[in-house]
N, C-alpha and C positions, 0 to 999 in steps of 0.2 A: 489349455494355453496354446494359442495358435503358433507361438514361437517355439514352444517345447511340446509338441503333440504327444510325445511318449511319456511325458512326466507332468502329471497334473499338479496344480497348486493345492495343497491340502492344509486344512485347519481342523484341529481336533480340540474339543472342549470337554473337560472333566467336571462333573457336577457332583456335590456331596448330597447327603440325605436331607439336608435343609434346603436344597434347590439352589445352593450358591455355586456359581462357577469358580472352581478352586484352581484350575490350571488350564492354560490354553497353549497348544503347540501349533506352530505354523512353519511352513517351508521357508528357508532363508539361505542366503549365501553370505558368509562372514569373510571379510577381507582383512587380513593382518598386514599392516603396512607401517613402516617407519623410515625416516630419512636414512639413506645409506644402504637400504636393503630393498630387494624387489618385493612387490606385493604378492601375497599368497592367498588364494581363495579356498574356502572349505564349505561344501554343501552340508547344511545341518538342519535340524529342527530347532527353532528358537522357542524356548520354554518360558512362559511368563513367570515372574518372580513369585516365590512361595509366600503365602500369608499365614501367620500364626494367630489363631483366635484365642481370646480369653474365655473364661467360663460362661460368659454371657453372649458369646457369638460375635464379639466385636474384634476388629482387626487390631491386634496388639503390636505385631511386628510385620513389616512389609519389606521383602527382599527384592533385589534387582533380578532380571532374567538370567537364565543360564542357557547353554546350548547342549545338544546331544547329537550323536550320530544318527543318520537316517536309518529307519528300520524298526524303531520301537515306538511308533506313534500311538499305539493303544495301551502302552504301559505308563502308569503314573510315575513321573520323575520326582524322586524324593530329595534331590540335591538342593542345597542352598547356595546362593552366591557367596563368594568370599568377603564381599564388602559388607560392612555392618548394616543392619536394617534400619528403616525408619520406625521409631518406637513411639506409640501413642498411649497416653495415660488418660483415663476417663473418670468422670464423677459418677454418682449414682443415677443420674438422669441421662447417661450415655453421651454426655457432652465431652468433647476433647478438652483436657486441662493442660496437657503438655505434649508437644510433638518434638522429638529429638531426631534430627537428621543424621545421616551416616557419619558426618564429620563432627558430631556432638553439638552442632548449633541447635539451640532450643528456642521454641516459640511457646510462650505460656499464655493461657487464657483464663481470666477470672470472670465469674458471673455474680452479679449482685442486683439489687433493686434500688432504683432511685427513690429517695424518701419523698420528694415533692410530687412526682408524676406517677410513681409506681411502675415506671417503665423498666424493662429488663435491660441492664447495663452489661455489655460484653466488652471487657477490656483485654486487648491483645498486647503483649509485650514481646517484641521480636528479639532476635539473637543478639542485638547490640544494646538492648535495654530500652529502646524507644517504644512509646506506648500510644495506642489509639483506642478510643472508646466508641461503641455504637449503642444507641438507645433504641429499643424496639417496643412497640405497644403490644397489647394482648393479641392482636391479629397478626403479629409478626412484621408489621410495617416499620421501616426505619423512620424515627421521628427526630433524631439528632445524631450527629457525629462530632467527635472531638479529637483533634490531633493534639496530643498532650505534650509532645516533646519539641515543639517549635521553639526556635531561639528567641522569638518575640512574644511568647505567651501562647495560651491555648487558642487553637483555631476551631471555631464552632460553626457548624452548618445545621440548620433546622428545617424540617419538612412538615407541612400541614396538609391534611386530607379533608375531603367533605364527608358527608354521611354515608356515601356508598364507596368509600375507599379510593376516590380519585385524588391524585396529587394536585393540589390547587395553589400551593405557595411554597417557595423555597427561599430561605433567607441565609445569606452568607455571613461570614464573620464580621464584615463591615456594615451590615445592615442593608446591602443591596438585595432587592427582591425580584424573583421571577414568578409570575403568576400565570395560571391557565384557567380558561373558561370552557365549559362543556355545554352541549345542548341536551335535550331530553332523550336523544338517541345515543347518548354516551360518546358523542363525537366532539373532539376538541375544536372549538371555533375560534379561539384566540389564545395566543401566547405572547406575553410581554416580558422581554429580556432586557436587562440593564445595558447591554452592549449593542443589541441589534434592534431594539424597539419593539413595536407591536406588529405581529403578523396575524392576519385573520383568514379564516377559511369558510366557505359555504359548501353545502353538499346537496346531492339529489336524494330522492327517496330510497335509493339502493345503497346509499352511503358513499358514492363516488364523489371525490372532490371536484367541485364545479369551478370555484374561483379561489385564488390565493392573492392576498394583498399584503405586500411588505410595507415597512415604514416609509421607504422611498416612494412607493406607488400611492400610498395614502395621501401624500401631499398633493398629488396630481389627480386624485380621484379615479385611478386606473386599477385594473386587476389583470392577473394572468388567468386565462380561461382554458378549461379542459372540456373536451367532448368525448362521448362514449357511444359505443354500440353495445347496449346493455352494460356489462362490466368490463368490456374491452376498450382501452383508451385508443381513440382514433385521431385526436388532434390536440395540440397545445398552441395557443395564440399569445403572442407577447405584444403589449401595447406600444412600447417605445422602439423596439427593434423587430419589426415583423419579418425582417430578413432571416431571423432565427426560428421562425415558426416551424412546428413539427407536425408531420402527418404519418399515420400508421395504416398500412394496408394488410389485410389478412386474406388467406386463401379461402376461396369458396368451395362448394361441394365438388366442383369439377377441376380444382386446382391441380396442377402437375407438380413434380419435384417433391412429393410428399408434403405439400404445403397446406393441405386441408385443415382449416382451423388454426393454422400457425401464422406467425408474422411473415409476410411475404416481402414487404419492402418498407423501408423507413426513409422519409424525406425530411431533411433538416437544413440548417444554414450552411452546412459543409457540402451539401450535395444530396446524394442518396446512396443507400446500401440495400442490396437485394440478397435474400437468404435462400439457400438450397439445403434440403434436409435428406438424411438417410432414412432407412426403414425403421430405425429405433428413435427417430426424432432428433438425432444429433445433427448439428450444422456441419455439412460436408463441403460447402463452398459459399463464398461471398463474392459478390461483384460490387465494388465500391467506386462510384464516380464522384470525384472531388473537385471543388472549385478553388483555384488559386487566383484570388482577386487581381484583376488587371494583368493577368499572365496567361492562364490556360485553363482548360477543363481536361482532366485526365482520369482514366479508369484503371483499376487494379483488381485482379482476380486472385484469390487465395483459396487453397483447397486443403482438406484434412481427411485422413482415413483413420478409423478407430477399430479396435477389436471388440469382442463381446464383453470384455471387462471395462470397456470405455477408455482404454489406454490409447494414447496417440501413437499410431504406427508410422504415419507418413504425413508430411506437410509439403505442399508445393507452393513455393513463394511466387509473388507476382512476376518476378523475372524468370520464372520457370525452373528455378533450382529446386530439386527434390531432396528433402531432408528426411531421413529415416531414423527411427528410434528403436532400440533393442532393449530387452528386459531380461533379468536373470530368473532363476527358478523360483525366487521369492516374490517376483512381480516388480522388482525395483529397476529403475532405469540404469543402464550400464554403458550404453554406447550410442553416439550420435554421428551419423554420416551424411554428408551432403554431396550431391552430384549435379553438375551442370556441364561445363566443358570437360572437367576433370573431377575425380572423386577425392574427397577429403574426409578423414575421420576427425571431425572437429573435437569430439570426445572419444578418445581411444578406450578409456576405461573409467568407471566409477566404482569404488568399493565402499562397503558399509560394515558397521560393527553390529553386535547383537541387539543394540537399541535401534537399529536401522538408521543411525546417523552416519553421515558421510565420513569415511576414514581415508579415502584416497581418490585422487582425480588426476587424469593425465590427458593433456591436450594434444592436438595434431602436431604442434611445433615441438613436442618433446617435453614441455614443461610439466613437472609433476608437483602436486600439492598433497601434503600429508597433514591430517588432522588428528590431534590427540586430545583427550578429555580427562578432566579430573575424575578419577574413579569413584570418588565419594559423592560429588554433587553434579557430575556430568556437565560441568562447565568447560568451555573451550580453554584448553591449557596451553597448547602449542600449535602454531600454524606455520608450516614450512613450505616454501616454494623453491624448487630446484629448476633452473632454466639452463640455457646453453652454456652460459659463462660460470655456472655454479649456483650456489644458494643466493637468492636475491631477497627472500623473506625468511626470517626465523623468529616469528613473534611469540614471545612468552607473556602470558597473562597472569595477573594475580588479583584476588578478590577479597572483599571483607565477608563477614558472616551472612550478610543479606544480599550477596552477589553484586554489589557495586564494584566496578572495575577500579582497582587501586593503581595498577601500572600496566603498561604495555611496552615491551622492549624488543626491537628488531635487532637480534644479535648476529645477523648475517655478516660474513667477511666483507671488508671494504672492496668495492669494485676496482677494476683496473683504471689506470689514468685515462681520462677522457670519456669514461663510461658513466651512465646514470645509475643512481641508487645510493645506498649507504646505510649507516646505522642510525636508528631513531629510537628514542626512549621518551615515554610520557609518564608523569605521575599525577594523581588526582586526589583531591580532598573534598569532603562533603559535610553539610550540616546535618542536624538530627532529623531533618525531613528528606534527606538524601538528595538534596539539590547540590549541584556542583558549585563549590565556593572557591576552589583554587586549582590551578594546574600549572605544570611546567614541563618543558621539553628540551631535549638536546639532540642535535643532528650532527653527524660527521660523515662526510662523503669523500670521494676521490679528489686528488689534487688539492688537498688541504682545505676543502670546503667545510664550513662549520656554521652552525646557527643555534640560537637558543630562543625560547619564549617563556613568558610568564603571564598568567591570567588570574585575576581575582574578580569575584562576583558577589553582589549583595541583592537581597530580595525582601519584599514585604510579606505580610500574611496572606495575601491573595496570590502569592508566587510571582508577582510582577517584579521585573528587574528594576532595581533602583540605582545600581552603578555597575559599570563594567570597565576594568582596566586591563589593557593588553599591551605588552611591550615585547618586541623582538629585536634580535641582532643577528645579522648575517655577515659572513666573511667569505669572499670568493664565490658566492653563489650566483648573483645576478651580474656581477662585474668583479674585477680583481680586488677592489677595495672592500671597506666595511660599510654596511648599511645599518642604521639604527632607525627604527620606525615604531610607532605606537600611538595609543590614544587613551584618554580617560573620558568615559561617557557618564554623565549624570542625567537620570531620567526623571521627568516630572509628568504626572498624569492629570487629566482633567478632574475638576472637583464639582461639576454640575451633574444633574441627573442625566444618565445615558452616556456620559463621557468618562466615568471613573476608571474604566479599563483601557482607555485609549490614551496614547501619548499626547501630551500638550506641547512639551518642548524637550529637547535634549541639548545639554551643553557639551560641546565636543572640543576637547583640548587634544590636538594631534600634532605629530611631528614626523618628519622624514629627513634624515640628514646623514651625511658621511662622517660627521664629527660626533663628539660626545654631546648628547642632548642637553640643551640649556633652555632657560626660559625664553631667550630671544629667538630660539628655533621653533618654539611652539606656536601653532596657529589656533586661534580661539574662534571656533564656529558655534553658531546657535542654530538649531533646527526647530522650526515651528510646524506642527502637524495639524491637519484638518481631516475629518472623517464625514461621510454622509450618514444619513439616518439609519442605514442598514449596518453600519459599522465598518464600511470599507474606507481605506485610506485614499483620499482624493487629492491632497496637496501637501507639499513640503516646501517651505521657504527657508533657505539657508542664508544666514547673515554671517558677517565676519568682522571681528574687531581689528581695525587697522593699527598701524604702528603709532599713530597719534592718539590712540585711545578711542577714536570714534568708530561707530559700528556701521558698516555697509549693510543696509537693511535687506537688499536683494542681491546677494552675491551669487545665488543660484536658485533655480526653481525646478521642481519635479511635479508633474500632474498625472493623475490616473483616472481613467474612464471605465465605468462598470456597466454591465447589463442587468436585467431584471432578476437573473439567477445568481447575482454576485460573482460573475465571471469577468475577469479583467479584459477589457476590449482594446485599450490602447494606453501607451505611456508617452509622456513628453519629458525628456531629459534635457532641459535647457535648449529646446528647439529641435532635438533629435527625436523623431516620432517612430515608434514601433507599434504595429497593429497585430491583433490576435483574433483568431476565430475558433469556434468550438462546435462539437456535434451535440446531439440530443442527450448523450450521456455525460456531457460536461467535460469531455476530453478535448484537449487542444488539438486542432487539425492543421492550422496554418499560422506561421509567424512570419511577418514581413517587415522590412525596414529599409531605410535608405537616407542618403544625405539630402538636405533641403538648402538650396542656394538662392539668395536674393541679392539683386544688384540695385543700388541706390545711387542716383546722381543728384547732387545738391539737395539731399534729403528727400528726393522724389523717387518712388519706385520705378525702376527702368526695365526690369525683367527678372526672371528667375527660372529655376528648374527643380522639380521635386522628383526624386528617384525612389521607387518602391519595388525595384526589381529583385532585391535580395530577399529570398524566402526560404523557409523550411516547411515542407509538406509532410505531416505525420499521418501516413496512410494507416498505420497500425503500429503496435509495439515492435513489429518485425521489420518494418521498412519506413525509411525517411528519405524523401526526395528533396532536391534543392536546385538552385539556379544553375543553368548551364548543363543540365542533363545529369548532374551528379546524383547518386543515391547511396544510401548506406543500409545494409541489411544487418539485422541483429538475430543471432541464434541464442536460444535459451535452454537451460535445463531447470525446470521448475520456475522459481522466481528469480533465478540468477542469469543475467546476461553474460554469456561466456565469450562471444566473439562478435566483432563488428567487421563487416566485409564491404569494401567500397567498389563502386562501379560507375559507369557512365552510360549515356543513352545508346552509344554504339554497341556496348556489350550487354545491354539490358535484355534484349529480345524483342517481343512485340511492342511497338511504340504505344505508350499509354494514351496518347492523344488520338489513336486510331482504333482503340478497342471499343466495341459497342457499349453504350452507356447502361448503367443500372436501370432496371425497369424494362429492358429490351425483351426479357423472357417472363415478365410478370403480367399475368392475364389482365387485360382491360385497364392498364395504368399508363398514364402519360405524364412525364415530369417535364416541366418547362425550364430547362437548364439555362436558356438564354435569359429569361427573366431573373433567375437566381443569380446569374453572373452579374447582371446589371445592378441588382440590389447590393451585392457585396462590393462591387466597384464603387457604388455611391457611399457605402459605409466608410471607406477610406477618407473620402472628402469630408464626411460628417465628423470624423475624428479630428482632422485638421481644423475644421471650423470650430468645434467645441473647445479646442485648445487655443484658439486665436492665432493660429499659424497659417500663413498664406499657402494654399495648395497650387502649385504650378506644374502639376504633372500632366502627362498626355494619356488619354484613354486608349487602351489596347483592346479594341473590340474584336480582334481576330483570335478568339479563344480556341478556335479549332486547330490552327497551326501553332499557337502558343510559343512564340519565339524564346520565352524563358526556359523552355524545355529542350532547346536546341544546343548541342555542344558547340556549334560554330556561330553563336550569336555575337561574338566579338568581345565578350566580357572577360575580365581577368579571371573570375571565378570559374568560367566555363573551360578555360584553357588549363587551369591548374591541375585538375584531376588527370587529364591525359598526359601532361608533362611529367607529373610525379610517377605515374604508373610506368611510363616508358623508361624513366630514369632508373626506377627500381628493377624493371625487367632486364635492362641491359646489364645492370651490375650483378644481378643475382639469379638469372635464369639457370635452370638445371638442365645441363646437356643440350641446350638449345631447343628444348621441347616446347617452349612457349612461343606461340605465334603473336604478331603485333596486336591482333584483335583480342587476344586472350590474356594479355599481361595484367588485366585487372584481377585475375584469379589470385595473384600473389598479395593483393592488398587486404590482408587479414590481420586483425589486431585482437589479441587475447587478453582477457581481463583477469587480474589477480587481486581480489578485494580483501579488505580487512574484515573484522567481525561485524562491522556495521554495514557491510556491503559497499563501502566507499572504494572507489577505484584507487588502488595504491600503486600498482605496477601494470603497465601495458606492454606485452611482448608481441613482436611481429611473427610472421610465418617461420622465420629462421630461428626463433627462440631468443632473439636479442631484445633487450629492454628498449622500447621506443618512447616510453613516457613514464615518469615517476612523480608521484604527488604525495605530499604529506599535509596534514590538516591540523589546525588548532581545534579545540573541542567543539565549538559551535559551527564548524563547517567552512571557515575561511581557509584559503590555501596558504600554507606555511612555506612549503618548498614545492617547486614545480620545475622539472627538467623535461624539456620538450624535444621533439625531432622536427625536421623540416618537411615531413611527409604528411602526417595526419595526427591530430590530437583529439582525444575524446572530449565531448562536452559533458559527459555523464560522470560527475565527480562525487561529491559528498552524498552518502546514502544511495549512490548510483542514480541520482537525480540530475536532470539537465540544468546546467548553469547558463542563464541568459546573460550574455555579455552586455546586451543593450541596457540592462537595468541593474546588474550585479546581484540578481536574485535567483534562487532555485525554484524551478517549477515542479510541484509535487502532484498535481492533478486537481485536487479540490482547492488548493490555495498556493500562494507564492510566499516563499520564506526569504527573509533578509538576514544573512548570516552576521553582518557587522552589528546590527542591532540585536540579533538573536531573537527575533520576533517574526510572527506572521503579519502580513499587512491587511488581512481581513479576519473577521471573527470566525471562530470555530463553528462549522456547520453542525457539530455535535455538542454545542455549548451546554445544553441542558444536562448532558450526561456527567459533566464535571462542574457542578455548581460552586465548588470551593477553589476553582482555579480560573484565573483570568483567561478570557477567550482568545488571547493572542500569544499565550505562552507556548514555547516549543518543547515538547517531550518532557513536561514537568520539570524542566531545567536540569535534566540529567541526560545530556546528549551522548554520553559515552556508553550508557547501558541500553537506552531505548532508541528505537527508530520510528519514524512515522511513514507509513506506506504512501499516503496520499494527502496528508494535511487534515485528516479527520480524527484519527485515533492513533494512539501510541501502543507499541507492542514491545515485548522483550525479545532481544536477539540472543539466542543461545546456540552456538555452533552455526549450523546451516539451517536451523529451524526458527520459526517465530511463534510466539505465544501471545494470543490477544488478551488484553486485560479488560475485564468486564465485571459482571456480577453486581454486588450490592452497591446501590447509589452512594456516592461519597466515600467509598472505601477503595482507595487506589492500590492497596496492597493485596486485594483479593484476586488471585489468579483464577481465570475461568476454567477450573478443572471440573466443575460440576456440570459437565455436558450430560444431557439425556438423549437417548436415541429412542424415538417413539414410532409406532406403526399405527396407522389409522384403522378403525373399524367402520365398515359400511353401515349406514343407518338403515331404517326400516322402510324407506320410501319405495314404493312399488316399482319405480323405474331403476332403482339401484344407483341413483346418482347423488344421493346425499351422504354426507359424512358428519359424524358427531365426534368432535374433539374431546367432549367430556368423557368419552370412553377410551381415550387413547391409552395404550399400554406401553410398558417399558420394553427395551429391546429384546430381552430374552423371553419371547412370548410364551413358550411352552412351560417354562419353569417359574415365570413370574419374578425372576431375579433382576438385579441391576445390570447396567451396562458393564461389561468386563473391562478391566484396565487394558490399555494397549493403544495401538496406533490405528486410526480409522482414516479412510480416504473419502473425501467429498469430490464428486465429479463437478468440475467447473465449466465444462466446455459448451453444453447446449445453450442456445440463444437466450438471453435474459428476458426477452419480451414475449416468450411463448405463453400460451394459455392452454387450458384443457382441450383435448381433442373432442370432436363432435362426431357422433354416429351418423353416417351419411344417410341411413334409412329412417331412423326415428328422430334425428335432430337432438337426441339427448346427449348430455356430456358423458364421455367415456369415464370409466371408473378410475383409471390411473395412467396418465401419460408417462412416458419414460422419464428417468431421473435427470437431475440437474438443477441448477439454480433457476428458479422461476422469477417472474417479474415481481418487484417489490412495490407495494402501494405506498402512499405518503404516510398512512397511519395503519396500524393493525389494531383492530378493535377486540375487546374482551369477549370471548365466546360465551361467558356466563351471562352476559347481558343480552345475548341474541338467541340463545336456545339452540334448537335442533335444525333450523332451516338453512344452514349454510351448505352450498354446493362445493364440490371439490374444486371447481374453478375459482371460487372465492378463497378457499383455504390453500389450494395448491400453489397459488402465486406467492405464498409467503413461506415456502419451505425449501430446504436444501436437502436433496436426497443423499443418502449414504450409499456408496457403491456396494450392493448387497453381497457379491461374491468375495469381497475382500474384508468383510466384517469379521473381526475377531470374536469368535463365539457365536456366530450366526447359526440358526437352526434351519432345517429344510423348510419348516413352516414359514419362517421369515423370508426365505428366498422366494418362495411361491407368492407370498404377500407382496413383495417387491415395492414396499413404500416405507422407507426409513427417513426420518427427519431428525436433524440435529438442532438443538436450540440450547441456549444457556438460560437458566431459570433462577430467579431470586427466591422462588418458593418451590416446594417439592411437588405440588399438585399440577394438574395438566395445564390450567390456564396461565400458569406462570411463564410459559414459553412465549406468550405474546407480549410480555411486559418490556422485554429488552431485545427481542429477536430482530427487530428492524435494523438496529445498529449492526448486529452481527452479519445479517445477510447483505446489507449494503457493503460491509467490509468484504465479504466473500465475492460479491458481484464485482466490486472494483478490482479485487485480486484477479478475477477471471479476465476482466478487460485488459489487465496489464500483460496478458498473454500466457497465463498459467492454466494448465489443464486440470490440475488437481491440487488440493490443499490437504495436508496431513493434520488430523485432529488428535491431540494427545488426551486420552482419558486417564486420569490418575486421581487417586483419593489419598492425599497425604495424611488425613486424619481418619475419623470414622467414615464409613461409606456413605457419601452424600447422596448417592442415587437411590433414594427410597423407592418403594414400589407399593402398588396397591391402588385403591380408588382415591378419589379426591378427598373425601372426608378423612380417610386414614392419614393421608399425607398432611392435611391441615393440622391434624392432631400431632403428628410426629414433629412438624416444624414449629 
């Protein structure tokens, strides 16, 4: 350990005579912390929980971990944790019949045979008595699922397969059908979904996707085209928006910066990004040149340094601030420090418990956070934040037996007069499918501020919302009087083919009054919705019933424009235009907007002005630039944004407009930035034209000087940052140490989120509350107390709220909190065939969060658990991770790999993956491919670890045989950091090729069936700025990680 050279990180595994790993010890530092007392660290060995086996070698009791003093690493620890174990009872076929958790919550499983189909029926009854049945055929494939406890009857989803076990048809409970067509090469050539229509694919002889045609493109006879150099993607061409075309350049045999065979530069609609690599293949620097349409071209350089464990040690931000990361003896992050003009310990300390869950956090401004968990179920029980003025958060959580949140109460003392904050309590109710059906909340703040809200929800059997009623009352919050506001929404969906999941209209009865609400105060609106063939929302017409009973058919209009990849390009909110641009990964890179003025004389157009100068430039998750030279840096610990730091161009460092462009150090590559700038400039005009709004803007062709990046461009926005920084510095400078050019250093704002990651409190560098936000369950702001300096746009789930549209941007989709729906179809719609493609978090927004609009995960404390596994079974937590290592095939060049001979993680003993926490390295570039030997031209056996590029589809290795190279397979794997593997052997470390996948089956090829979804998730998680993700391996019932060859596992399953 480079940070602790005299104290190695040690892991010891004990194995019994049956080859079972029965205990794992590892170094750790346990921090005991509670509100009102100083945290205390203890260096220990964390010992995995004891398992008690029955007479047949099955785990009958599983205990939580314990700790022991350092010095007894080779002695088996016989201690049991004091918490009751998880108890599993089996039938004679080794199937779990009953699982009892430490708090006595029971899950029962019954097995029977369907009389009609002879399918095996597995019926699971959870701790609240709600039931779900899964029907499987003789091959173990799911042919039907039934949710038996729905309030409106049984919800049935059926699955059909062809003669070689390919899923060809899925029918939901309403009879909506999703079909798939395959070619003779076992490649899917067509998928027809009831919400997004028909999507078709063509392939070359190597199985590379050559063309993709969506339902929108089919109308025009166009396709998205892909080009390759053998198996390496080199270009993507779009027919309608060529400004977004993508090109990939790879290092040749003489490439510098360790770029031989690796992605060297990517060119897309946002500009270009150039990659630099370390000796182990890790990305150590990126140079990104970005186009701000009609404003400027700017370049940003970011650098990283890693140790041999692939832990991030240092990061240099584009403004040249150096941020360093320190780790404890157990390898956990404990300290984050930044230095530019001055040094700041952004995170002074992070503490962990024996489960390696966070127990303590202290920021630079003195704010402390204490985390405590339910000892039996390990659910977050109490979250306390102590800031300068005292306790600002004291959240107590209560749950039902299946971990639905029943209540959250902030019991912190009331703040002093004139200060932000207060006491907030929520209660929640659910139906038998665990969809939120009711909620209520009460707020009490300083100066007699108070507020209440109520919410009721109704759904149909496809989980579509049918009604939403929300009402709130505030007193002294926004003004001295009382405000009553609310709405009743009634949802109607389309009834024609392809429209049944999409809104047809919403009747909107709303009011906002300082008096007692009456019928006369109610506004009666109607919203009519239209979608394109891909399932994207393109138009909303709002009508309003007037006092005389007549309806104004066009009281308001909203229009949306999309590209070929279903990315939102522009919005028109009653004539106010906002424009959006994205990179090749689908991440938003620029948002711009401005007022549009038109002058008419005697109904004749006389002149006008279109302003597009207001913009946000998303350089990376770490840096956002905006008009007038302003920029905001974000510092992270794992997935959590902890601080936002403001600055301006004068304090930035090297002017981004003057830094050499990406490609400057890429051999033989020339990027035509002038042409790209012109294309994106034209795209603004195209958006206005498509919306039928006159464009009266002036072209700014001086992208080199880019006046929008100048602090002195005369705009109000440009002057605001300097004014507020000077004001803050004059009022709060410490001993006069801050010079005028350095006052930006004080503009630091620290985040204090709730269990969902939503920003609840923001404190400044002095520890004072600068912003306070409370939410109603689906993400609308209930209470917001702001300051006059800066307010975060990252609100619900820590996602950015776009004021232009009233929607949250999640990455893959946009979420409308008032409707509580996504405005485009789920990119992973096939994974959830029994849920409408626009539903947010299975309508349980208090328990689940959505990282990017594609999938939902369970939030437990400061960790997230991804839900996957069996198709149609939403209660199946993906605990059945397998870690496999590849065997080299018999090809004479040693370049072929045979996944059919993949083995499980404990190579030497043939046992399953041990329970514990594993770490996947997320940092290496996603577009890398296998390295090539410079002498022979052959693919190297094993490039270093990390998330590799993910293809559109992963084919079944059983249908291809032995001829797959590591380049083909390596792109579809996520490596497990070997030196941090619980229970790893020396043989495994030497092999250095671990892959995590979740499998619906126990045998090797099962990993390909659902892994694309998992690795897309990990890849997106990496792009969000996270260097590592923790994978929890746990077997709540029998040990699901079977071992042995394919045939044996088929038999076992």
